[in-house]
LOROLUM-548555 format. One line per field, with one value per residue: residue number from 0; residue in one letter; x, y, z of N, C-alpha, C, O in turn. Coordinates in pm, whole numbers, plus 50000, padded with zeros to 5 digits. Atoms other than C-alpha are relative to their C-alpha. Example, Ala and Ser with C-alpha at 12.3 -4.5 7.8 and 13.67 -1.06 7.14 Angstrom:
num 0,1
residu A,S
n.px 50089,49918
n.py 49881,49881
n.pz 50000,49994
ca.px 51230,51367
ca.py 49550,49894
ca.pz 50780,50714
c.px 50090,49923
c.py 50120,50109
c.pz 50000,50073
o.px 50194,49974
o.py 50118,50220
o.pz 50066,50090
This chain:
num 0,1,2,3,4,5,6,7,8,9,10,11,12,13,14,15,16,17,18,19,20,21,22,23,24,25,26,27,28,29,30,31,32,33,34,35,36,37,38,39,40,41,42,43,44,45,46,47,48,49,50,51,52,53,54,55,56,57,58
residu M,K,L,E,W,I,K,S,S,Y,S,T,S,S,G,P,D,C,V,E,V,A,T,P,D,E,S,H,I,L,V,R,D,S,K,N,P,D,G,P,R,L,A,L,T,P,A,A,W,T,A,F,L,P,Y,A,A,R,R
n.px 50010,50114,49959,50092,50013,50045,50058,49957,50096,50064,50095,50133,50068,50079,49920,49936,49858,49987,49866,49961,49860,49962,49855,49972,49869,49940,49940,50102,50133,50092,50109,50105,50130,50086,50119,49958,49899,49928,49936,49856,49943,49867,49905,49905,49905,50033,49951,50090,50127,49975,49990,50129,50101,50026,50068,50138,50069,50038,50104
n.py 50041,49945,49951,50016,49872,50012,49873,49954,50027,49873,49968,50058,50002,49879,49881,49936,50034,50144,50025,50140,50020,50128,50018,50087,50062,49950,49868,49897,50004,49919,49941,49945,49966,50114,49953,49978,50104,49985,49869,49997,50074,49960,50110,49959,50099,50035,49896,49885,50041,50003,49862,49937,50053,49917,49879,50033,50039,49878,49929
n.pz 49861,49926,49869,49887,49932,49861,49955,49868,49892,49967,50106,49987,50129,50017,49972,50115,50009,50021,50053,50016,50034,50059,50006,50114,49976,49876,50016,50019,49939,50078,49922,50086,49943,50032,50073,50138,50017,50126,49999,49974,49887,49954,49983,49898,49951,49861,49908,50010,49938,49856,49955,50018,49909,49881,50045,50032,49876,49926,50077
ca.px 46735,46419,46482,46327,46205,46157,45928,46049,45890,45808,45608,45236,45003,44806,45093,45272,45622,45666,46027,46151,46505,46666,47016,47102,47460,47699,47815,47481,47162,46871,46604,46269,45928,45689,45405,45606,45780,45877,46008,46360,46579,46875,47179,47394,47708,47676,47889,47663,47351,47498,47579,47230,47030,47086,46980,46663,46579,46559,46299
ca.py 89991,90043,90256,90182,90515,90546,90816,91020,90924,91294,91300,91242,91162,91481,91714,91957,91823,91480,91379,91046,90914,90636,90493,90363,90289,90364,90693,90877,90953,91076,91303,91391,91536,91241,91455,91499,91163,91251,91593,91701,91504,91604,91378,91404,91232,91044,91315,91593,91401,91347,91717,91814,91596,91806,92117,91948,91811,92166,92272
ca.pz 46130,46335,46641,46979,47115,47491,47629,47924,48254,48296,47972,47975,47690,47753,47845,47616,47687,47535,47487,47355,47326,47125,47124,46775,46883,47168,47020,46983,47172,46963,47109,46951,47029,47051,46915,46592,46532,46175,46273,46363,46599,46808,46794,47105,47223,47551,47719,47590,47701,48048,48077,47956,48199,48516,48323,48195,48540,48676,48414
c.px 49882,50048,49894,50001,49940,49952,50049,49893,49929,49898,49867,49932,49921,50082,50069,50145,50018,50133,50024,50148,50019,50152,50033,50134,50059,50055,49899,49875,49913,49886,49899,49878,49904,49873,50031,50109,50079,50073,50148,50038,50133,50085,50109,50098,49958,50047,49909,49866,50013,50008,49865,49897,49978,49928,49851,49921,49952,49885,49864
c.py 50071,50039,49971,50131,49978,50137,50031,49968,50127,50042,49933,50005,50128,50128,50055,49957,49850,49974,49850,49995,49861,49995,49904,49929,50064,50141,50113,49972,50093,50046,50059,50035,49888,50040,50022,49897,50008,50133,49991,49922,50064,49875,50049,49888,49961,50105,50122,49969,50003,50141,50072,49957,50083,50130,49972,49965,50121,50073,49944
c.pz 50065,50139,50105,50078,50138,50046,50141,50104,50045,49895,50029,49864,49975,50020,49877,49979,49991,49929,49994,49963,49940,49996,49886,50011,50125,49989,49985,50084,49917,50088,49902,50083,49959,49925,49852,49965,49869,49990,50032,50125,50037,50011,50094,50029,50142,50100,49998,50067,50152,50056,49993,50106,50127,49965,49977,50126,50080,49933,50025
o.px 49868,50106,49774,50099,49844,50027,50060,49774,49826,49822,49862,49970,49896,50032,50080,50198,50020,50148,49988,50201,49944,50219,50034,50152,49996,50096,49938,49838,49948,49838,49936,49864,49882,49811,49939,50224,50189,50134,50207,49959,50206,50037,50181,50066,49886,49979,49881,49809,49924,49958,49837,49813,49863,49843,49765,49802,49856,49833,49766
o.py 50193,49958,49974,50164,49902,50235,49943,49977,50120,50137,49824,50085,50163,50238,49987,49975,49780,49998,49776,50085,49768,50098,49782,49822,50150,50199,50229,49858,50209,49971,50126,49995,49867,49958,50039,49935,49954,50164,49884,49903,50114,49771,50144,49770,50037,50131,50179,50055,50054,50167,50161,50039,50109,50176,50046,49995,50111,50168,49993
o.pz 50054,50212,50076,50145,50154,50039,50226,50076,50112,49917,50085,49779,49860,49996,49775,49870,50092,49809,50086,49899,49968,49985,49906,49954,50187,50089,49975,50108,49897,50173,49806,50198,49840,49858,49771,49944,49861,49888,50027,50217,49952,50058,50064,50017,50207,50199,50103,50134,50221,50166,50073,50145,50161,50041,50024,50135,50158,49992,49969
């Protein structure tokens, strides 16, 4: 299955923080560094992602 990765609206092509997310199914959200697309990925449940977003928004 080919994943559709979506870049964060806060990411820029020239900035150091480039985050992308994909949703392969309803039970997982994948997160990766867009500068390293073949590198490690985080797999989060929707509840964990929802809890993480306010934290990330403050950074």
